[in-house]
C-alpha positions as CSV (number, residue, x, y, z in Angstrom):
1,X,-69.6,-25.1,5.1
2,X,-72.8,-24.2,3.3
3,X,-72.6,-21.5,0.7
4,X,-74.7,-18.3,0.8
5,X,-76.8,-19.7,-2.0
6,X,-77.4,-22.9,0.1
7,X,-78.6,-20.7,3.0
8,X,-80.9,-18.7,0.8
9,X,-82.2,-21.9,-0.9
10,X,-83.3,-23.2,2.4
11,X,-85.7,-20.2,2.5
12,X,-86.9,-21.0,-1.0
13,X,-87.5,-24.6,-0.3
14,X,-89.4,-24.1,2.9
15,X,-91.5,-21.4,1.3
16,X,-92.5,-23.4,-1.8
17,X,-93.1,-26.5,0.3
18,X,-95.2,-24.7,2.9
19,X,-97.4,-23.1,0.2
20,X,-97.7,-26.4,-1.7
21,X,-98.8,-28.4,1.4
22,X,-101.3,-25.7,2.3
23,X,-102.5,-25.7,-1.4
24,X,-102.6,-21.9,-1.2
25,X,-100.2,-19.0,-0.6
26,X,-97.6,-16.8,-2.2
27,X,-94.3,-18.5,-3.1
28,X,-93.0,-15.8,-5.5
29,X,-91.9,-13.1,-3.1
30,X,-90.1,-15.4,-0.6
31,X,-88.2,-17.1,-3.4
32,X,-87.3,-13.7,-5.0
33,X,-86.3,-12.0,-1.7
34,X,-84.4,-15.0,-0.2
35,X,-81.0,-13.7,-1.0
36,X,-81.7,-10.2,0.5
37,X,-83.2,-11.8,3.6
38,X,-80.2,-14.2,4.0
39,X,-77.7,-11.4,4.1
40,X,-79.8,-9.1,6.3
41,X,-80.7,-11.8,8.9
42,X,-77.3,-13.6,9.0
43,X,-74.9,-10.6,8.9
44,X,-76.8,-7.5,10.1
45,X,-80.0,-8.0,12.0
46,X,-79.5,-7.5,15.8
47,X,-81.9,-9.9,17.5
48,X,-82.0,-12.8,20.0
49,X,-84.3,-15.7,19.0
50,X,-84.2,-16.8,22.7
51,X,-85.7,-13.5,23.7
52,X,-87.9,-12.0,21.0
53,X,-88.9,-9.1,23.3
54,X,-85.4,-7.8,24.0
55,X,-85.9,-4.0,24.2
56,X,-82.9,-3.0,21.9
57,X,-83.4,-5.5,19.1
58,X,-83.7,-4.4,15.5
59,X,-87.3,-4.5,14.3
60,X,-88.0,-6.3,11.0
61,X,-91.3,-5.7,9.1
62,X,-92.5,-7.7,6.1
63,X,-94.8,-5.1,4.6
64,X,-95.6,-7.3,1.6
65,X,-97.1,-9.7,4.1
66,X,-98.5,-12.1,1.5
67,X,-95.0,-13.4,1.4
68,X,-95.3,-14.7,5.0
69,X,-93.5,-17.9,4.4
70,X,-90.4,-15.9,4.0
71,X,-90.7,-14.6,7.5
72,X,-91.8,-17.9,9.0
73,X,-88.8,-19.6,7.3
74,X,-86.4,-17.0,8.7
75,X,-87.8,-17.3,12.2
76,X,-87.6,-21.1,12.1
77,X,-84.1,-21.3,10.7
78,X,-82.6,-18.7,13.0
79,X,-83.9,-20.4,16.1
80,X,-87.1,-18.9,17.3
81,X,-89.7,-21.1,18.9
82,X,-91.4,-21.9,15.6
83,X,-90.9,-25.6,15.0
84,X,-91.0,-27.2,11.5
85,X,-94.4,-28.6,12.3
86,X,-95.8,-25.0,12.3
87,X,-94.4,-24.4,8.8
88,X,-96.0,-27.7,7.7
89,X,-99.3,-26.3,9.2
90,X,-99.1,-23.1,7.2
91,X,-102.5,-21.4,6.8
92,X,-104.3,-24.0,8.9
93,X,-106.7,-23.5,11.9
94,X,-104.9,-22.4,15.1
95,X,-101.4,-22.6,13.6
96,X,-98.8,-20.0,14.4
97,X,-98.3,-19.5,10.7
98,X,-101.5,-17.9,9.3
99,X,-101.7,-16.8,5.7
100,X,-100.3,-13.3,6.6
101,X,-98.1,-12.4,9.5
102,X,-100.3,-11.9,12.6
103,X,-98.9,-10.2,15.7
104,X,-99.1,-12.4,18.7
105,X,-99.2,-15.7,16.9
106,X,-95.5,-16.5,16.4
107,X,-92.5,-15.1,18.3
108,X,-90.6,-12.6,16.2
109,X,-93.5,-11.3,14.3
110,X,-93.4,-7.6,15.1
111,X,-96.6,-6.5,13.4
112,X,-99.6,-7.8,11.5
113,X,-99.2,-7.1,7.8
114,X,-101.2,-8.0,4.7
115,X,-103.1,-4.8,3.7
116,X,-100.4,-3.5,1.5
117,X,-98.6,-0.3,2.5
118,X,-99.4,-0.5,6.2
119,X,-96.3,-2.5,7.1
120,X,-93.9,0.2,5.8
121,X,-96.1,2.8,7.7
122,X,-95.7,0.6,10.9
123,X,-92.0,0.6,10.2
124,X,-92.0,4.4,10.2
125,X,-93.7,4.2,13.5
126,X,-91.1,1.8,14.9
127,X,-88.3,4.1,13.7
128,X,-90.1,7.2,15.1
129,X,-90.5,5.5,18.5
130,X,-86.8,4.6,18.5
131,X,-85.8,8.2,17.8
132,X,-88.1,9.5,20.5
133,X,-87.1,6.9,23.2
134,X,-83.4,7.6,22.3
135,X,-84.0,11.3,22.6
136,X,-85.7,10.9,26.0
137,X,-83.4,8.4,27.6
138,X,-79.9,8.2,26.0
139,X,-77.1,10.1,27.7
140,X,-73.6,10.8,26.7
141,X,-71.7,7.5,26.8
142,X,-75.0,5.6,27.6
143,X,-76.9,4.8,24.4
144,X,-79.3,2.2,25.6
145,X,-81.8,2.8,22.8
146,X,-79.9,2.2,19.5
147,X,-81.4,-0.1,17.0
148,X,-82.5,-0.1,13.4
149,X,-85.9,-0.8,11.7
150,X,-85.7,-2.9,8.5
151,X,-88.7,-3.3,6.2
152,X,-89.3,-5.3,3.0
153,X,-91.9,-3.9,0.6
154,X,-93.0,-4.6,-2.9
155,X,-94.6,-2.9,-5.9
156,X,-98.0,-3.2,-4.2
157,X,-96.9,-1.3,-1.1
158,X,-95.3,1.4,-3.3
159,X,-98.6,1.9,-5.2
160,X,-100.7,2.2,-2.1
161,X,-101.3,5.8,-1.1
162,X,-100.3,5.2,2.5
163,X,-96.7,4.6,1.5
164,X,-96.6,8.2,0.2
165,X,-98.0,9.6,3.4
166,X,-95.7,7.6,5.8
167,X,-92.5,7.8,3.8
168,X,-92.8,11.5,3.1
169,X,-93.0,12.1,6.9
170,X,-90.1,9.7,7.6
171,X,-87.9,11.8,5.4
172,X,-89.0,15.1,7.0
173,X,-88.3,13.7,10.5
174,X,-84.9,12.3,9.5
175,X,-85.5,8.7,10.6
176,X,-82.0,7.6,9.8
177,X,-82.3,4.2,11.4
178,X,-85.1,3.1,9.0
179,X,-83.8,1.0,6.1
180,X,-86.3,-0.3,3.6
181,X,-85.7,-2.8,0.8
182,X,-87.9,-2.4,-2.3
183,X,-88.4,-5.7,-4.0
184,X,-88.5,-4.3,-7.6
185,X,-89.6,-7.5,-9.4
186,X,-92.0,-5.7,-11.8
187,X,-94.8,-8.2,-11.1
188,X,-98.2,-7.8,-9.3
189,X,-101.3,-9.9,-9.4
190,X,-102.4,-8.6,-12.8
191,X,-99.0,-9.2,-14.4
192,X,-96.2,-6.9,-15.4
193,X,-96.6,-3.6,-13.5
194,X,-95.3,-1.4,-16.3
195,X,-98.9,-1.1,-17.6
196,X,-100.0,0.6,-14.3
197,X,-97.0,1.6,-12.3
198,X,-94.3,3.7,-14.0
199,X,-93.3,6.0,-11.1
200,X,-89.6,7.0,-10.9
201,X,-89.3,5.5,-7.4
202,X,-85.7,6.7,-7.0
203,X,-86.6,10.4,-7.6
204,X,-89.7,10.1,-5.5
205,X,-87.9,8.9,-2.4
206,X,-85.0,11.4,-3.0
207,X,-87.7,14.1,-3.1
208,X,-88.9,12.9,0.3
209,X,-85.4,13.3,1.7
210,X,-84.4,9.7,1.7
211,X,-81.0,8.2,0.8
212,X,-81.7,6.0,-2.2
213,X,-79.4,3.2,-3.3
214,X,-80.6,2.2,-6.8
215,X,-80.1,-0.8,-9.0
216,X,-78.9,-3.3,-6.5
217,X,-78.8,-6.9,-7.7
218,X,-81.1,-8.6,-5.3
219,X,-79.5,-11.9,-6.0
220,X,-75.9,-10.8,-5.4
221,X,-74.9,-11.0,-1.7
222,X,-71.9,-8.7,-2.2
223,X,-74.0,-5.9,-3.6
224,X,-76.7,-6.4,-0.9
225,X,-74.0,-6.3,1.8
226,X,-72.5,-3.1,0.4
227,X,-75.9,-1.4,0.2
228,X,-76.8,-2.2,3.8
229,X,-73.4,-0.9,5.0
230,X,-74.0,2.3,3.1
231,X,-77.5,2.6,4.5
232,X,-76.3,2.1,8.1
233,X,-73.6,4.8,7.6
234,X,-76.2,7.4,6.8
235,X,-77.8,8.3,10.2
236,X,-79.6,11.5,9.1
237,X,-81.9,10.1,6.5
238,X,-83.9,6.9,6.1
239,X,-82.6,4.7,3.3
240,X,-84.4,2.9,0.4
241,X,-82.4,0.1,-1.1
242,X,-83.9,-0.7,-4.6
243,X,-83.3,-4.4,-5.3
244,X,-83.9,-5.9,-8.8
245,X,-85.2,-9.4,-8.2
246,X,-86.8,-12.2,-10.1
247,X,-90.1,-13.3,-8.5
248,X,-90.2,-17.0,-8.0
249,X,-86.4,-17.3,-8.4
250,X,-85.4,-20.8,-9.2
251,X,-88.7,-21.9,-10.8
252,X,-87.8,-22.8,-14.5
253,X,-91.3,-22.2,-15.9
254,X,-92.8,-19.7,-13.5
255,X,-90.0,-17.3,-12.3
256,X,-90.5,-13.8,-13.5
257,X,-94.2,-14.3,-14.1
258,X,-97.4,-13.6,-12.1
259,X,-98.1,-17.3,-12.2
260,X,-96.0,-17.8,-9.0
261,X,-97.3,-14.7,-7.2
262,X,-100.3,-16.2,-5.4
263,X,-100.6,-19.9,-6.1
264,X,-98.6,-23.1,-5.3
265,X,-96.0,-24.0,-7.9
266,X,-97.3,-27.5,-8.2
267,X,-95.5,-30.8,-7.6
268,X,-94.0,-31.1,-11.0
269,X,-92.6,-27.6,-11.0
270,X,-91.2,-28.0,-7.4
271,X,-89.3,-31.1,-8.6
272,X,-87.7,-28.9,-11.3
273,X,-86.9,-26.2,-8.8
274,X,-85.1,-28.7,-6.6
275,X,-83.0,-29.9,-9.6
276,X,-82.2,-26.3,-10.7
277,X,-81.2,-25.2,-7.2
278,X,-79.3,-28.4,-6.5
279,X,-81.6,-28.9,-3.5
280,X,-82.0,-32.7,-3.3
281,X,-83.7,-32.8,0.2
282,X,-87.2,-33.9,0.9
283,X,-90.0,-31.4,1.6
284,X,-89.4,-29.5,4.9
285,X,-86.0,-31.3,5.4
286,X,-83.1,-29.0,6.2
287,X,-79.5,-30.4,6.6
288,X,-77.9,-30.0,10.0
289,X,-75.0,-27.9,8.6
290,X,-77.4,-25.4,7.2
291,X,-79.4,-25.3,10.4
292,X,-76.1,-24.7,12.3
293,X,-75.1,-21.8,10.0
294,X,-78.5,-20.2,10.3
295,X,-78.9,-20.6,14.1
296,X,-78.6,-17.2,15.9
297,X,-79.4,-18.1,19.5
298,X,-75.7,-18.0,20.6
299,X,-74.9,-14.8,18.7
300,X,-78.2,-13.1,19.8
301,X,-77.6,-14.1,23.4
302,X,-74.2,-12.5,23.3
303,X,-75.5,-9.3,21.7
304,X,-78.2,-9.0,24.4
305,X,-75.7,-9.7,27.2
306,X,-73.5,-6.9,25.9
307,X,-76.5,-4.6,25.9
308,X,-77.3,-5.8,29.4
309,X,-73.9,-4.6,30.6
310,X,-74.5,-1.2,29.0
311,X,-77.9,-1.0,30.8
312,X,-76.4,-1.9,34.1
313,X,-73.9,0.9,33.7
314,X,-76.7,3.2,32.7
315,X,-78.7,2.1,35.8
316,X,-75.8,2.9,38.0
317,X,-75.4,6.4,36.5
318,X,-79.1,7.2,36.1
319,X,-81.1,4.9,38.4
320,X,-84.4,6.9,38.2
321,X,-84.3,7.1,34.4
322,X,-83.4,3.4,34.2
323,X,-86.4,2.4,36.3
324,X,-88.6,4.7,34.2
325,X,-87.4,3.1,31.0
326,X,-88.1,-0.4,32.3
327,X,-91.6,0.6,33.5
328,X,-92.5,2.2,30.2
329,X,-91.1,-0.7,28.0
330,X,-93.1,-3.2,30.1
331,X,-96.2,-1.1,29.5
332,X,-96.9,-0.6,33.2
333,X,-98.8,2.5,34.4
334,X,-97.4,4.8,37.0
335,X,-98.1,3.3,40.4
336,X,-100.4,6.2,41.5
337,X,-102.1,6.9,38.2
338,X,-105.6,5.7,39.0
339,X,-105.7,7.5,42.3
340,X,-104.4,10.8,40.8
341,X,-106.8,10.4,37.8
342,X,-109.8,10.2,40.1
343,X,-108.7,13.4,41.8
344,X,-108.6,15.1,38.4
345,X,-112.1,13.8,37.6
346,X,-113.4,15.1,40.9
347,X,-111.9,18.5,40.2
348,X,-113.7,18.7,36.8
349,X,-116.9,17.7,38.5
350,X,-116.5,20.5,41.1
351,X,-115.8,23.1,38.4
352,X,-118.9,22.2,36.3
353,X,-117.8,24.0,33.1
354,X,-119.9,24.2,30.0
355,X,-117.5,23.7,27.1
356,X,-117.3,21.7,23.9
357,X,-116.1,18.2,24.7
358,X,-113.1,18.7,22.4
359,X,-112.1,21.4,24.9
360,X,-112.9,19.1,27.8
361,X,-110.6,16.6,26.1
362,X,-107.8,19.1,25.9
363,X,-108.2,19.9,29.6
364,X,-107.9,16.2,30.3
365,X,-104.8,15.9,28.2
366,X,-103.3,18.8,30.1
367,X,-104.0,17.2,33.4
368,X,-103.1,13.6,32.5
369,X,-100.0,14.6,30.6
370,X,-98.3,15.7,33.8
371,X,-98.8,12.1,35.1
372,X,-97.9,10.2,32.0
373,X,-94.4,10.9,30.5
374,X,-95.1,8.1,28.0
375,X,-98.0,10.0,26.4
376,X,-97.2,10.7,22.8
377,X,-99.6,13.0,21.0
378,X,-100.3,14.2,17.5
379,X,-102.8,15.5,15.0
380,X,-103.3,15.3,11.2
381,X,-102.9,19.0,10.7
382,X,-105.8,19.9,12.9
383,X,-104.2,20.6,16.3
384,X,-106.0,23.9,16.6
385,X,-109.4,22.3,16.0
386,X,-108.8,18.9,17.6
387,X,-107.3,20.7,20.6
388,X,-104.5,18.1,21.1
389,X,-101.7,20.4,22.1
390,X,-101.0,21.0,25.8
391,X,-98.5,23.1,27.8
392,X,-96.0,20.2,28.0
393,X,-96.2,19.3,24.3
394,X,-92.9,19.4,22.4
395,X,-92.8,18.6,18.7
396,X,-90.4,16.0,17.1
397,X,-88.0,17.3,14.5
398,X,-85.3,15.8,12.4
399,X,-82.7,17.4,14.7
400,X,-84.4,16.7,18.0
401,X,-86.3,13.5,18.8
402,X,-86.7,14.1,22.6
403,X,-90.2,15.5,22.3
404,X,-93.6,13.9,22.9
405,X,-95.7,15.3,20.0
406,X,-95.8,14.6,16.3
407,X,-97.2,17.1,13.7
408,X,-98.4,14.4,11.2
409,X,-99.6,16.8,8.5
410,X,-102.6,16.0,6.4
411,X,-102.0,12.2,6.7
412,X,-104.9,10.6,8.6
413,X,-104.2,7.1,7.3
414,X,-100.5,7.4,7.6
415,X,-100.8,8.9,11.1
416,X,-103.0,6.0,12.3
417,X,-100.7,3.3,10.9
418,X,-97.6,5.1,12.2
419,X,-99.2,5.1,15.6
420,X,-99.6,1.4,15.4
421,X,-95.8,1.1,14.9
422,X,-95.2,3.4,17.8
423,X,-97.4,1.4,20.1
424,X,-95.8,-1.9,19.0
425,X,-92.3,-0.6,19.7
426,X,-93.1,0.0,23.3
427,X,-92.4,2.9,25.7
428,X,-94.9,5.3,24.3
429,X,-98.7,5.5,24.4
430,X,-99.8,7.3,21.2
431,X,-102.9,9.4,20.7
432,X,-103.6,10.9,17.3
433,X,-106.5,13.1,16.2
434,X,-108.5,14.2,13.2
435,X,-112.1,15.0,12.5
436,X,-114.4,12.0,12.9
437,X,-115.4,12.3,9.3
438,X,-111.8,11.6,8.2
439,X,-111.6,8.4,10.2
440,X,-112.8,7.0,6.9
441,X,-109.4,7.7,5.4
442,X,-107.8,5.8,8.3
443,X,-110.4,3.1,8.8
444,X,-108.1,0.1,8.0
445,X,-105.3,1.2,10.3
446,X,-107.9,1.5,13.1
447,X,-109.1,-2.0,12.3
448,X,-105.5,-3.2,12.4
449,X,-104.9,-1.7,15.8
450,X,-108.0,-3.5,17.1
451,X,-106.9,-6.7,15.5
452,X,-103.5,-6.5,17.2
453,X,-104.9,-5.3,20.5
454,X,-102.7,-2.2,20.6
455,X,-102.9,0.5,23.2
456,X,-103.7,3.4,20.8
457,X,-106.0,6.3,21.5
458,X,-107.8,7.6,18.3
459,X,-109.2,11.1,19.0
460,X,-112.1,12.2,16.7
461,X,-113.6,15.7,17.1
462,X,-116.4,17.5,15.2
463,X,-118.5,14.4,15.8
464,X,-122.0,15.0,14.3
465,X,-124.2,17.5,12.4
466,X,-123.4,19.7,15.4
467,X,-120.2,20.9,13.6
468,X,-122.6,23.0,11.5
469,X,-121.7,25.1,8.5
470,X,-119.0,22.9,6.9
471,X,-121.9,20.8,5.7
472,X,-122.5,17.2,4.9
473,X,-119.0,16.5,3.6
474,X,-117.7,17.1,7.1
475,X,-120.7,16.0,9.1
476,X,-120.3,12.3,10.2
477,X,-123.4,10.3,10.6
478,X,-122.4,6.6,10.0
479,X,-118.9,6.6,11.4
480,X,-119.6,5.9,15.0
481,X,-121.7,2.9,14.0
482,X,-118.6,1.6,12.1
483,X,-116.4,2.1,15.2
484,X,-118.9,0.4,17.5
485,X,-119.0,-2.6,15.2
486,X,-115.3,-3.1,15.2
487,X,-114.3,-6.0,17.5
488,X,-111.9,-5.1,20.4
489,X,-112.3,-1.3,19.9
490,X,-113.8,0.7,22.7
491,X,-115.6,3.9,21.7
492,X,-116.4,6.8,24.0
493,X,-118.7,9.7,23.2
494,X,-118.8,11.8,26.4
495,X,-121.4,14.4,27.2
496,X,-119.4,16.8,29.3
497,X,-116.1,17.5,31.1
498,X,-116.5,14.7,33.6
499,X,-117.3,12.0,31.1
500,X,-114.5,13.3,28.9
501,X,-112.0,12.9,31.7
502,X,-113.3,9.4,32.5
503,X,-113.0,8.4,28.9
504,X,-109.3,9.5,28.8
505,X,-108.6,7.7,32.1
506,X,-110.2,4.5,31.0
507,X,-108.4,4.6,27.6
508,X,-105.0,5.0,29.3
509,X,-105.8,2.2,31.7
510,X,-106.9,-0.2,28.9
511,X,-104.1,-2.5,27.7
512,X,-105.9,-5.0,25.6
513,X,-106.9,-2.8,22.6
514,X,-107.4,0.7,21.2
515,X,-110.0,3.4,22.2
516,X,-111.8,5.9,20.0
517,X,-112.6,9.1,21.8
518,X,-115.4,11.1,20.1
519,X,-115.8,14.8,20.9
520,X,-118.1,17.7,19.9
521,X,-117.3,21.0,18.3
522,X,-120.2,22.8,20.1
523,X,-120.5,23.6,23.8
524,X,-122.1,20.9,26.1
525,X,-123.7,21.6,29.4
526,X,-122.3,20.2,32.6
527,X,-124.3,17.5,34.2
528,X,-124.5,17.1,38.0
529,X,-123.7,13.7,39.5
530,X,-123.1,12.0,42.8
531,X,-119.8,10.3,43.5
532,X,-121.5,6.9,42.8
533,X,-122.7,8.1,39.4
534,X,-119.2,9.3,38.5
535,X,-117.8,5.9,39.4
536,X,-120.4,4.3,37.2
537,X,-119.3,6.3,34.1
538,X,-116.5,3.8,33.7
539,X,-119.1,1.0,33.2
540,X,-120.1,2.6,29.9
541,X,-123.7,3.6,30.8
542,X,-125.4,4.7,34.0
543,X,-128.5,6.3,35.3
544,X,-127.9,10.1,35.2
545,X,-131.4,11.2,36.3
546,X,-134.0,9.0,37.9
547,X,-137.5,8.9,39.3
548,X,-139.3,7.2,42.2
549,X,-140.5,3.6,41.4
550,X,-140.6,2.1,38.0
551,X,-140.1,4.6,35.1
552,X,-142.8,5.2,32.6
553,X,-140.1,5.8,30.0
554,X,-136.3,5.5,29.7
555,X,-134.5,8.1,27.7
556,X,-130.9,7.3,26.6
557,X,-128.3,9.2,24.6
558,X,-124.6,9.9,24.1
559,X,-122.5,13.0,23.8
560,X,-124.2,16.2,22.8
561,X,-127.6,14.6,22.9
562,X,-127.5,13.9,26.6
563,X,-128.4,17.5,27.2
564,X,-131.4,17.1,25.0
565,X,-132.9,14.2,26.9
566,X,-132.2,15.9,30.2
567,X,-134.3,18.8,29.0
568,X,-137.0,16.5,27.7
569,X,-137.0,14.6,31.0
570,X,-137.6,17.9,32.9
571,X,-140.6,18.7,30.8
572,X,-142.1,15.2,31.1
573,X,-141.5,15.1,34.9
574,X,-143.3,18.4,35.2
575,X,-146.2,16.8,33.4
576,X,-146.3,14.0,36.0
577,X,-144.4,11.3,34.0
578,X,-141.8,9.1,35.7
579,X,-138.6,9.3,33.6
580,X,-135.2,7.7,33.8
581,X,-132.3,9.4,31.9
582,X,-129.4,7.1,30.9
583,X,-126.1,8.4,29.6
584,X,-124.2,5.9,27.5
585,X,-120.8,7.3,26.7
586,X,-119.5,3.8,25.7
587,X,-121.8,1.2,24.4
588,X,-119.0,-1.3,24.0
589,X,-118.0,-0.9,27.6
590,X,-121.6,-1.2,28.8
591,X,-122.1,-4.4,26.8
592,X,-119.2,-5.9,28.7
593,X,-120.9,-5.4,32.1
594,X,-122.7,-8.1,34.0
595,X,-126.3,-8.9,33.2
596,X,-127.2,-7.7,36.7
597,X,-125.7,-4.3,36.1
598,X,-127.2,-3.9,32.6
599,X,-130.6,-4.8,34.0
600,X,-130.2,-2.2,36.8
601,X,-129.7,0.5,34.2
602,X,-132.2,-0.7,31.5
603,X,-134.8,-2.9,33.4
604,X,-136.4,-5.3,30.9
605,X,-139.8,-4.5,32.4
606,X,-139.7,-1.0,31.0
607,X,-140.4,-1.3,27.3
608,X,-141.0,2.4,26.6
609,X,-137.6,3.5,25.6
610,X,-136.2,6.3,23.5
611,X,-132.7,6.7,22.2
612,X,-131.4,10.0,20.8
613,X,-128.3,10.5,18.8
614,X,-127.4,12.9,16.0
615,X,-126.0,10.0,14.0
616,X,-127.4,7.1,12.1
617,X,-129.8,5.3,14.6
618,X,-130.1,1.7,13.6
619,X,-127.5,0.7,16.2
620,X,-129.9,1.6,19.0
621,X,-132.5,-1.1,18.3
622,X,-130.5,-3.4,20.5
623,X,-131.4,-1.2,23.5
624,X,-134.8,0.2,22.6
625,X,-136.3,-2.9,21.0
626,X,-139.0,-2.8,18.4
627,X,-141.4,-1.2,20.9
628,X,-139.2,1.8,21.5
629,X,-138.3,4.8,19.4
630,X,-135.1,6.2,17.9
631,X,-134.6,9.9,17.2
632,X,-131.6,10.0,15.0
633,X,-130.3,10.9,11.5
634,X,-131.7,9.0,8.5
635,X,-129.9,11.0,5.8
636,X,-126.7,13.1,5.4
637,X,-126.6,16.5,6.9
638,X,-126.8,20.1,5.5
639,X,-124.8,23.2,5.7
640,X,-126.2,25.5,8.4
641,X,-125.6,26.6,12.0
642,X,-125.8,23.7,14.4
643,X,-128.9,24.9,16.2
644,X,-130.8,25.1,12.9
645,X,-129.7,21.6,11.9
646,X,-130.9,20.0,15.1
647,X,-134.2,21.7,14.7
648,X,-134.4,20.8,11.0
649,X,-133.7,17.1,11.6
650,X,-136.0,16.9,14.6
651,X,-133.3,16.1,17.1
652,X,-134.4,18.2,20.0
653,X,-136.2,18.0,23.4
654,X,-139.7,18.7,21.8
655,X,-139.3,15.7,19.6
656,X,-138.3,13.5,22.5
657,X,-141.3,14.7,24.6
658,X,-143.7,14.0,21.7
659,X,-142.1,10.5,21.2
660,X,-142.5,9.7,24.9
661,X,-146.1,10.7,24.9
662,X,-146.8,8.5,21.9
663,X,-145.3,5.5,23.8
């Protein structure tokens, strides 16, 4: 029977061979963490390679994602559909083994990692979702949600600020089924970290409320085993297992040095590694007895079958809850959601309230929350300003995970990355809010949600100079352009209660990626519409006001500026001009429409076009062309009441009328 070191050396060999064949990659972390991974994956991880989507599997996150060959080796060896040819094709076009783990490429990859620190934040999200789903569905004697989240992270993840945000909250919320392994090898790209990273990690995590197991020999299977058993026994706190390892373990000339962090070892050094590890096999060759010891298909199938029996008993005792659990884990919407949502939108249209769109958003949350038990809200310490709380909101605590709302604290980046983990876990649809300006702190997590195609809803209020007196530090001007330029992200900037409700409905209905909902601080007037116009809101842009025949000028805007162009149109119409008003709450949705529809809204024959938005305006050239005009921000804002700011920066109806006449 192969020894534990033989099993770990299989990881080392595949990792160094994959990197060498690709002529790029990171062999050091996989070789250093191989012993930890071997113990965890062979003795503790609850998973089924034949069904990577089993609901109650343990989740494994490689936060130090540059060590991706470690994960690919584990998946291949344990029996996932990741053949050796894919490992030989590491980092090549269209392979399932890209340079960093990418969600959706290979079975068993739970999340995309690479930007350091976000993986551990995703892991916090997985563990949070497990706690919430267990709180909502488990009953005495029927624990159908009962799994752990394991994460590997290195010095780089520890240094990134997001690790502080996410791990602090994990301790506060008592996420006892989160177990993280800190690969304390003392090396980063620039060399030995003692020159720039001297934190007392043990004290830091103890202060967060974690159980910390220090000074574990990361190359001693017995110590690793004992540490994991101790971690699993503590259910009230997350656990950090601090493992001392040697980066590039087994490389005679490069182990313990930055040389093996991010470059192939080289053919000569790999030959020496094989000799030192007593691994005489050719590149990518794994002996049959080692494959047999690693294979977890039979064990995983038995574990899932046992859970299946538990679920059948649960279904017999709680049939409605069981059906709801399955629906939510599959990601299906309630059968009547679209129909009921349209009724809600019609009610908002009939009311015709003039309120800030952030308040309109809260009204939508209140209405939709009663239809969507999977809705999981939160705010980065701005609930009273973002207006994300509703009558059915119940906060998550360490003692009670059955709620549906997380008070994230002042942690915009952490919140957004945790939401990514919540979404990936399944069963919950997260929304999280902050001021639009502070999207900047969370930008990379929003990008990762878009890259993975996650059903997240990012809520951003105080969306322009219209927030007023807080001044330019809080007044976003360039942020919406950044969101619009993000592939696979849909942005919505509604102009009133009706468009706000539609934006929420469409975000809930969208399954292929995240949405950013952008709301005002100031009150916005209700706009009258026909039923046909309400239906067209979902197309991203539509004709709100029109004229007989071909327009002399088309006015277009989003959000708070729609009211401005409506007023300008009234003035121009009174002066005998033919004016079309286009509201464009979602440019990305509009761009996805047919050419015929886009032409019906913005006919190419009408070249006199004006776009108005209290944000940076360059984006609008794609719609107005070089013959049109853009009335928008060209600088940062100022501190003053909103009305004065719009006047000062020339974003008002008078400016629109003047621009129209010049065209």
